[in-house]
C-alpha positions in Angstrom: 89.7 131.0 98.1 92.5 128.5 98.0 94.2 128.1 94.5 94.2 124.7 93.0 97.3 122.8 93.2 98.4 120.0 91.0 99.4 116.7 92.8 103.1 116.4 93.4 105.1 114.6 90.6 105.5 111.4 92.8 101.8 111.2 93.2 101.3 111.7 89.5 103.7 109.0 88.7 102.0 106.5 91.0 98.7 107.4 89.6 100.0 106.9 86.1 101.3 103.4 87.1 98.0 102.4 88.6 96.0 103.6 85.4 98.3 101.7 83.2 98.1 98.5 85.4 94.3 98.7 85.3 94.1 98.7 81.6 96.8 96.1 81.1 95.5 93.8 83.7 92.0 94.0 82.3 93.3 93.4 78.7 96.1 90.8 79.3 95.4 89.5 82.9 97.9 89.8 85.8 100.1 86.9 84.8 100.2 88.0 81.2 101.3 91.5 82.1 105.1 92.1 82.7 106.7 94.8 84.8 108.2 96.1 81.5 104.8 96.2 80.0 103.6 98.4 82.9 106.7 100.7 82.8 106.2 101.3 79.0 102.4 101.8 79.5 103.0 104.3 82.3 105.8 105.9 80.6 108.4 105.4 83.3 111.5 103.4 84.0 111.0 99.8 85.1 113.0 100.6 88.3 110.5 103.5 89.1 107.7 100.9 89.6 109.5 99.5 92.6 110.1 102.9 94.2 106.3 103.1 94.4 105.3 99.5 94.8 107.2 96.6 96.4 106.2 94.2 93.7 103.6 93.6 90.8 101.2 92.0 93.1 101.0 95.2 95.3 100.1 97.1 92.2 97.2 94.7 91.6 95.9 94.8 95.1 96.0 98.7 94.9 94.1 98.8 91.7 91.5 96.5 92.9 91.0 97.9 96.5 91.1 101.6 95.4 88.6 100.9 92.5 86.2 99.3 94.9 86.4 102.1 97.5 85.5 104.6 94.7 82.4 102.4 93.9 81.4 102.2 97.6 81.7 106.0 97.9 79.6 106.4 94.7 76.9 104.0 96.2 76.8 105.7 99.5 76.3 109.1 97.7 73.6 107.8 95.6 71.6 106.2 98.4 71.8 109.5 100.3 70.6 111.3 97.3 67.6 109.1 96.6 64.3 111.1 96.4 62.5 108.1 98.1 62.9 104.6 99.0 61.2 103.6 95.8 63.5 105.5 93.6 65.7 102.5 92.8 65.6 103.2 89.0 67.5 106.4 89.7 70.3 104.4 91.4 70.3 101.7 88.8 70.6 104.3 86.0 73.6 105.9 87.7 75.2 102.6 88.4 75.0 101.6 84.7 76.8 104.8 83.7 79.3 104.8 86.5 80.4 101.1 86.5 80.7 101.2 82.8 83.3 104.0 83.3 85.0 101.4 85.6 84.8 98.5 83.4 88.5 97.8 83.4 88.7 97.8 87.1 85.8 95.5 87.6 87.3 93.0 85.1 90.5 93.1 87.0 88.6 92.5 90.3 86.5 89.7 89.0 89.1 87.9 87.0 92.0 88.2 89.4 90.1 87.5 92.7 89.6 84.0 91.4 93.4 83.2 91.3 94.3 85.4 94.3 92.6 84.4 97.4 94.3 87.1 99.5 93.0 89.6 97.0 89.5 88.3 97.2 89.5 88.2 101.0 90.7 91.9 101.2 88.1 93.1 98.7 85.6 91.1 100.6 86.6 92.4 104.0 87.3 96.1 103.1 84.7 96.7 100.6 81.9 94.2 99.9 81.1 93.7 103.5 80.9 97.5 104.1 78.7 98.0 101.1 76.3 95.1 102.2 76.3 96.6 105.8 75.3 100.2 104.4 72.7 98.8 102.0 71.3 96.6 104.8 70.8 99.6 107.0 69.2 101.5 104.2 66.7 98.8 103.5 66.0 98.0 107.2 65.0 101.6 107.7 62.5 101.4 104.9 61.1 98.3 106.3 60.9 100.0 109.8 58.9 102.8 108.1 56.6 100.4 106.6 57.6 101.2 102.9 59.1 97.7 102.2 57.6 94.6 103.6 59.3 93.0 106.5 62.0 90.6 105.4 65.7 89.8 105.8 67.3 93.2 105.2 70.7 91.7 104.6 69.3 89.4 102.0 67.5 92.3 100.3 70.7 94.3 100.2 72.7 91.4 98.7 70.2 91.0 95.9 70.2 94.8 95.3 74.1 94.9 95.1 74.0 91.9 92.8 71.6 93.7 90.5 73.7 96.9 90.4 76.7 94.8 89.5 74.8 93.3 86.7 73.7 96.8 85.6 77.1 97.9 85.5 78.0 95.2 83.2 74.9 95.6 81.0 76.9 96.8 78.1 78.5 93.4 77.9 75.8 91.1 79.2 72.2 92.5 78.8 72.6 95.3 76.3 74.4 96.2 73.0 77.5 98.2 73.6 76.0 101.3 71.6 72.7 101.1 73.5 71.0 104.6 73.7 70.4 106.5 76.9 66.6 105.7 76.4 67.4 101.9 76.3 69.5 102.2 79.4 66.8 104.1 81.1 64.3 101.4 80.2 66.6 98.7 81.6 67.1 100.6 84.9 63.4 101.1 85.3 62.7 97.3 84.4 65.4 96.2 87.1 63.8 98.6 89.6 60.3 97.3 88.9 61.3 93.6 89.3 63.3 94.4 92.5 60.4 96.5 94.0 57.4 94.5 92.7 58.7 91.0 91.9 57.5 89.1 89.0 54.3 87.4 90.2 50.9 88.8 89.2 49.2 90.4 92.1 46.0 88.4 93.2 
C-alpha cells in the first residue's frame, strides 16, 4: 500500500491562490479584486502570484474552468450511478448539495462570463458542450430503450442541465438558505416529477 504524500509546496501555494481568488472574485468581482487582495487572502507575497500565473486574468480562467470540470466529473459519476433512468430526483438531490458547495465558483462563472467573452467561450467549449453531449447520449439511450418518449435528446439534455443548475442555486432562488434536508428532498422530487411527467393533467 502506497503511503499518502502531501502535494509539493508549489502545488499547495497554487491551490491557495486559486481558493483565495474564488472567494474574492465571488464577493468583490474580478475588477474589484486587486492582486494585493489576492496575495493577502492567499497568504503569499504579491510577486508569488506571478510565478504561478501570467496575470490576474489567467487566475480567473483557471478558477472558472477547473471548477466546471469538477462539476462535469460529478455529473458523469451521478449519471453512471443512477439506479434507473427514472431516478432523476436522486441526481437533483445530489446536485443541490454539491453545487451549493461550489456556490462561489458558480457566481464567478456566471458573473464574469458576461464581461469576458473569451472566458465564456472557453467554458462553453471545454465544459458546457461536453456536459450536453454526455447528457444527450444518456437520454438518447433511454429513448432507444422505450423508457422516455421519442423527442429531441439534445433539447432534453439542455432542459435537464438547466434544471440542475437551478437546483444548485436553490438556496438563493427557490428555497430559504437554512432549508432542511427534508425540504431539499421535496424540491428535488418535485423537479424530477415535472421533468419526467410534465405539468399537464393526463387525459
